[in-house]
VOGUDREN-838748 format. One record per residue (C-alpha): residue in one letter; x, y negated, z negated. Coordinates in steps of 0.05 Angstrom, whole numbers, plus 32768, in hexadecimal, padded with zeros to 4 digits. Example, Ala and Ser with C-alpha at 12.3 -4.5 7.8 and 13.67 -1.06 7.14 Angstrom:
! VOGUDREN-838748
A80F6805A7F64S811180157F71
***
This chain:
! VOGUDREN-838748
X81C87E6A7EECX82167E657ED1X82517E8F7EF1X82847EA57EBBX82C67E7D7EC8X83027EAD7ED3X83487E957ECBX838E7EBA7ED4X83C77EAD7EA2X840A7ECA7EB4X843D7ED97E7BX84867EC57E8AX84BC7EFD7E9EX85047F067E93X852B7EF97ED2X852F7F427EDDX84EA7F517EDFX84D77F0E7F0BX85047F2C7F40X84E37F717F3FX84987F577F39X846C7F737F73X84387F3C7F65X84337EFA7F8DX840C7EBC7F7EX83ED7E917FB8X83C37E5A7F9DX83857E7B7F70X83987EC17F91X83CA7EF67F7CX83DA7F377FA3X840C7F6A7FB1X842E7F647FF5X84197F9A8026X83DE7FB18002X83927F9E8013X83827F8D7FCAX83817F427FBCX83617F1A7F82X83457ED87F80X83327EB07F4AX831B7E6B7F2AX83617E5B7F0CX83A77E837F0FX83D77E647EDFX84267E7A7EF7X84527E867EBEX84687E3B7EBBX84247E217EA7X84167E0C7E5EX83D97E1F7E2FX83BB7DD97E32X83B07DDC7E7DX838C7E1B7E75X83607DFF7E40X83507DC47E6DX833C7DF47EA6X82FB7E097E8AX82FD7E117E38X82FC7DC47E2FX82B97DC47E50X829C7DFD7E2BX82AC7DD77DF0X82857D927E02X82487DB97E18X82437DDD7DD9X82367D907DB9X81FF7D917DE0X81E27DCB7DCDX82017E047E03X821D7E417DE9X82677E527DFFX828E7E867DFDX82E07E8C7E0FX83097ED17E01X834C7EE87E23X83517F287E46X838D7F527E52X83BD7F8A7E3DX83E27F8B7E04X84237F567E00X84007F327E39X83FC7EF17E12X83B27EF07DFAX83C27ED77DB2X83F37EA47DCCX83BA7E8C7DF1X838B7E897DC1X83AF7E777D81X83E87E5A7D9FX842D7E4A7D72X843E7E057D4CX845A7DE87D8AX84257DF57DBDX83E67E027D9AX83B37E377DB7X836B7E337DD0X834E7E377D90X836E7DFD7D6CX83657DD07DA9X83197DE07DAEX83147DD07D60X83337D8F7D66X830A7D7E7DA8X82D17D907D83X82D87D607D54X82E67D2A7D81X82A67D357DAAX82777D357D6CX82A17CF07D56X82877CD07D9DX823C7CE97D8EX82287CAE7D68X81E17CBC7D6EX81DC7CFC7D4FX81F27D227D10X82187D627D0FX82247D9C7CE1X82567DCF7CF0X82687E177CD2X82987E477CE2X82A67E907CDEX82E07EC07CF0X82DB7F097CF8X83027F477D0FX82E47F867D31X83177FC17D16X830980047D2EX82C47FF67D3CX82BB7FD47CFAX82AA7F8D7CEBX82D07F6A7CAEX82CE7F277CA0X830B7EFF7CA4X82F77EC17C74X82DF7EF27C3FX830C7F317C3FX82DB7F5B7C0DX82A57F547C44X82B17F957C75X82897FC07CA1X82557F8A7CA8X821A7F987CD7X82017F7E7D15X81B67F637D19X81897F417D46X814F7F0E7D36X81247EDF7D5BX81387EA47D36X81897EAC7D36X81907EE07D70X81CC7F137D62X81F07F0C7D28X821D7F2B7CF1X81FB7F397CAEX82257F217C76X82587EFA7C98X82757EBD7C75X82637E767C91X828B7E3E7C7EX82767DF87C84X82AE7DD17CA5X82B97D807CABX83017D7A7CCBX832A7D997CFAX835F7DA97CC2X832C7DCD7C98X831D7E037CD4X83687E117CDBX83767E177C9BX83387E577C96X834C7E6C7CD5X83947E757CBDX83777E977C7BX83527EC57CA3X83907ED47CD5X83BA7EEF7C9AX83837F237C91X837B7F3A7CD1X839E7F7C7CE8X83E17F767D10X84117FAE7D1DX84527FBA7D3AX84567FE57D7CX84927FEC7DB3X84747FB57DDEX84677F897DB1X847F7F767D68X843F7F537D47X84067F757D72X83BF7F667D68X83A07FA57D4EX83507F897D4FX832D7F597D70X831D7F127D53X82DB7EE87D5FX82E57EA07D41X82A47E797D44X828A7E397D3CX82417E307D2EX822C7DDF7D41X81EB7DC27D2FX81CB7D7E7D3DX81997D537D3FX818A7D097D4FX81957CD67D1BX81597CBB7CF5X81717C747CDDX81317C527CDEX81037C877CB7X80C57C587CB9X80C27C557D0AX80C67CA17D09X80E37C9F7D53X81137CDB7D4AX80FF7D1E7D59X81167D557D2AX81287D8A7D5DX81697DAF7D47X819D7DC57D7FX81C67DFF7D67X81FE7E127D8CX82387E537D85X82757E4A7D9CX82A17E8F7D9FX82EE7E8F7DA9X83057EDA7DB1X83477EF67DABX83477F3D7DC8X83737F767DB8X83967F8B7DF2X838E7FD07E18X83C67FFE7E0CX83E5803F7E22X83FF806B7DEAX8439807D7E14X845580347E1BX843F801D7DDBX846180617DB2X8420805C7D83X841480907D55X83E080A47D1EX83C280647D02X83E0803C7D40X83C680657D77X837D806C7D53X837A80257D59X839480247D9CX835D80517DB1X8326802A7D8EX833F7FE97DB1X833A80117DF6X82F7802E7DE8X82DC7FE47DDAX83037FC37E16X82E67FFC7E41X829A7FF07E28X82A87FA77E38X82C17FB97E7DX82867FE07E88X82517FA47E75X82747F7A7EA6X82707FAE7EDCX82297FB87ED5X82177F6B7ECAX82497F617F10X821F7F8D7F30X81E07F747F1AX81C27FA77EF2X81A47F827EC0X81767F567EE5X81617F987F0AX81497FB67ECBX818A7FE87EC2X81A07FFD7E87X81E67FCE7E71X820E7FF37E32X82117FB27E02X82087FE07DC3X824180127DD3X82737FE17DB5X826D7FB47D78X829C7F797DA6X82637F7E7DE0X822A7F7E7DB5X823C7F3B7D95X82567F237DD0X82127F327DF1X81FB7EEF7DF9X82417EDD7E1BX82347F107E52X82057F057E76X81D67EE07E4AX81D57E937E2EX821A7E7B7E2EX824C7E597E51X828B7E857E57X82C77E8E7E71X83027EC47E70X834D7EBA7E71X83667EFD7E93X83B17F017E77X83E27F2C7E9CX84287F3A7EABX844D7F3B7EEAX847C7F727EDBX84897FB17EFFX847D7FD97EC3X84397FC97EB8X84247FC17F00X83E57FF27EEDX83D07FC67EB6X83D27F8A7EE1X83A77FA37F17X836D7FB97EE8X836A7F7C7EBEX83657F557EFDX83307F847F1CX830B7F7C7ED9X83127F327EDDX82F87F347F27X82B97F577F10X82AC7F247ED8X82AE7EEE7F0EX826D7F0D7F2CX82457F087EE9X82157ECE7EDAX81F17EB07E9DX81C27E897E93X81C97E507E65X819C7E247E45X819A7DF37E09X818B7E117DC4X815F7DEB7DA1X81337DF57D56X80F77DD67D59X80C87DD37D26X807B7DC47D27X80857D7F7D11X80C17D777D46X809A7D917D77X805F7D627D6AX808A7D2C7D6DX80B77D417DA8X806D7D447DD4X805A7D007DB7X809A7CE47DCCX80937CFE7E17X804B7CF27E18X805E7CA37E0DX809A7CA87E43X80627CC27E74X80307C937E63X80697C547E6CX80757C7D7EB8X80367C7B7EC4X80267C3A7EB6X80647C207ED5X80567C417F14X800E7C2F7F17X7FF17C1A7F5DX7FB27C087F7CX7FB77C407FABX7FB77C707F69X7F687C707F67X7F647C857FB3X7F927CB97FAFX7F6F7CDB7F70X7F2C7CCF7F9CX7F4C7CF67FDAX7F5D7D277FACX7F1E7D337F8BX7F017D387FCFX7F2F7D6D7FE9X7F1E7D957FAAX7ED87D887FBDX7EE27D9C8006X7F057DE07FF3X7ECF7DF17FBCX7E967DEB7FF5X7EC97E0E8026X7ECF7E427FF2X7E7F7E487FE4X7E707E4A8030X7E9D7E7F803AX7E847EAA7FFFX7E3B7E9F801FX7E577EBA8062X7E6E7EF38040X7E367F07801DX7E067EFD8060X7E3D7F2B8089X7E387F5E8048X7DE47F5E8053X7DEA7F63809EX7E187F9E8099X7DE87FBE8069X7DAD7FB2809EX7DD47FCC80D2X7DE6800480ACX7DA0801A8098X7D85800F80E0X7DBC803C80F1X7DA2807380C2X7D5D806E80DCX7D6F806F8120X7D9B80AF8111X7D5A80D180EBX7D2C80BF812CX7D5B80DE8157X7D62811E812BX7D1A81238125X7D10811A8177X7D41814A817CX7D1A817D8155X7CD5816D8177X7CFE817381B7X7D1281BD81A2X7CD181CF818CX7CA781B781CEX7CDE81DE81F2X7CCE822181CEX7C81821681D7X7C858201821CX7CAA823F8226X7C728261820DX7C3E823C822FX7C61824B8279X7C598297826BX7C3682AE829EX7C1082F5829AX7C1F831B82D3X7BEC832F8305X7BCB836E8305X7BD98380834AX7BF18363838AX7BCD837483CAX7BFC83518402X7C368326840AX7C1B82E2842CX7C5E82CD8440X7C8182898442X7C5782518456X7C798210846CX7C6E81D4843CX7C4581A88468X7C1881E0847EX7C0A81EE8433X7BF981A08429X7BC781A28464X7BA781DF844AX7BA481C48403X7B848186841AX7B5681A8843EX7B3D81DE8412X7B2C81B883D3X7ADD81B183EBX7ADE81FE83F5X7AFF821083B7X7AC881E2838EX7A8A81FF83B5X7AAC824D83A3X7AB28239835AX7A6F82228359X7A52825D8375X7A7A828E8343X7A5D82648310X7A15826F832AX7A2682C08338X7A4782C482EEX7A0282A682D5X79CF82C982FBX79C083108313X79DC8333834CX79C7830E8394X79A1834783C1X79B983598402X79988320842EX79B182E2840AX79F583068408X79E983088450X79D182BF8454X7A1382A28430X7A3882C68467X7A1482A18494X7A2882658475X7A6B8275846BX7A70828384B6X7A59823B84C1X7A9E822684ACX7AC7825C84D0X7ADD82298507X7AFD81FD84DAX7B1D823384B4X7B39824D84F9X7B4F8208850DX7B77820484CAX7B90824C84D1X7BB4823B8510X7BDA820A84E3X7BEC824684B5X7C00827984E8X7C45829084C0X7C1882AB848FX7C0882FB84AEX7BC583148496X7BB683638489X7B88838A84B4X7B4283818491X7B3883CC8497X7B7883DD8470X7B5D83A08435X7B2083CB8433X7B4984078427X7B7483E483F6X7B3B83BB83CEX7B0283E283D1X7AF584058391X7ACA843D83B8X7AF4847783C0X7B1284968405X7ACA84C48408X7AA88488842AX7ADE848B8463X7AD784CF8470X7A8B84C78469X7A8F849E84A1X7AC184C284C8X7A97850684C0X7A5E84E084D7X7A8484BB8517X7A9C850D8524X7A4E8527851AX7A3384F5854DX79F684E3851FX79BE84C1852CX79C084748547X799A845F8504X79C7847984D8X7A0384598500X79E9842284F5X79D5842384AAX7A1A843D849FX7A3883FE84BDX7A0E83D58496X7A1F83F98453X7A6983EB846BX7A6183A68476X7A37839D8434X7A6E83C48411X7A9F83998430X7A7983558423X7A81836F83D6X7ABF838683CCX7AD8834383E7X7AAB831683BAX7AC183428384X7B0D8333838EX7AFC82F18399X7AD382E9835CX7B0683118331X7B3E82E0834BX7B1C82A18342X7B0482B382FBX7B4882C782EBX7B6882838306X7B31825A82E1X7B3E827682A4X7B8B826D82AAX7B7A822682BEX7B548216827DX7B8D82348255X7BCD82138278X7BD681D982A1X7BE381E382EAX7C1481BC830BX7C0F81AB835AX7C3781E88372X7C05821A834AX7BCC81F78363X7BE981FE83B7X7BF5824883A6X7BB2824F838BX7B92822B83C5X7BB8825783F2X7BA2829D83D2X7B50828283D8X7B63826F8428X7B7E82B3842DX7B4582D4840FX7B1382B0843CX7B3982C0847AX7B3A83058466X7AE882FE845BX7AE382DF84A2X7B0A830E84C5X7AE0834684A0X7AA5832384BEX7AC483268501X7AD1836A8501X7A95838C84ECX7A6583518507X7A2A832E84F1
***
């Protein structure tokens, strides 16, 4: 990357203007005292300097680089009557930049003994945004084209092959005679157009011995542009009218476009993908390779330090200051045919082979082996990582599959639990008892456990007896009495157990008789009436036996009905421990009731 070189040249002033000038120059900086604006450049030439000093500052190096195949552009910028044409063209006593560049160009070519050159020159002007050929005045309003091979060029522009500096200068003088020049209040010979003096330099290596065929057919093509810009002007100061006013407006327009392009490039718009308005002016379009492109570029900013032109001078310095931040990408321009490209590659291969043989050492094979081993290790590591990734993916898939299966199992179990809860709710529903005879009260848990353990045998005996009664006919009265006698044998044991359950209060047998008997109260009335009427003793005994029989019968029927219902419920539902204890307690209550009835009525 090469930055644009900017130098400033001040025009000599009259003694009166020099005394009133507000500008001060210190080294390579220029400023106005008591103002913050201060401009610094690569070089600042005061009014005592000569043109050759300006030329040697940068232009000479650009001409030398053009011989090596690099494009170069030098142009003078400034307001009208600031000395641009004097700097570029010069005079007979003091030649300008263009004559000195032409002379040095041929001098550099003579020093290049191993290359042969072909030089062509063209000279054009941009007048009122129209391109005219100064070497062929009849060629006017030329068009700008662009191609891959030639880049940006002016179609129809005459190019003269030149062989000496004098020939170039003669052609330039001929072109100057056709340039548009006018008189204004500020300048007697004011340039009314921009001129571009162009040298096209082609070179290739000399082929002294065609049999060896060691030369390369690559052709270097470079372009050297030396530009003399028309100066910006104000109509109020120049007094331009009519044609001169129109010329001034076109000049200012093209210079304003050049300033816009320089500003955009200084801000980095092109590198950021922004738009740079090269096509808004013919001048910027032709100079596009020199502005942020492939060229070594130098700007000579001409100014005047007079008080009357302070604003124009400041504007020119601002333009030059922005141009300092513009960079170009410079490279050698070569045209390669297929044969030239093959020759160049063959030559490079031979050079590399020679370097390789010269730098060959014993450790070269070892280094190659180490590199191969390193490459092999990296390949193995890559394969290992790939396998691990595949295994991890498979394990992840299996984990996801197991999680899905577990989720399904959980869902199924949840549905089963809900269904079982509903079934248990239906199963645990108990049918209410048909009737309740009394409330036995609360027994302690210890008493219930003892009663449960001692009454299991009797429950089994009662169940067996119940089955026999269900199967056979009703027992006679004598067999019932035998059963009562057998039951009476365990009376003492039952009394011992009943002492542990004293908390349970049993009803009176006579009250139980009235509640559980299926016979109506007529029997009571009958017995009471017989007591009052004082029947015979036999009839009294008979009545007592009858009452005892009825009592026994009623008690047995109640017990049989209760046990039958309990057995039926036990066959359908599962009975837990608490229900078993309650059942046993009910049976025990009935047994105690029966015993008390026996004791009441007697044997």
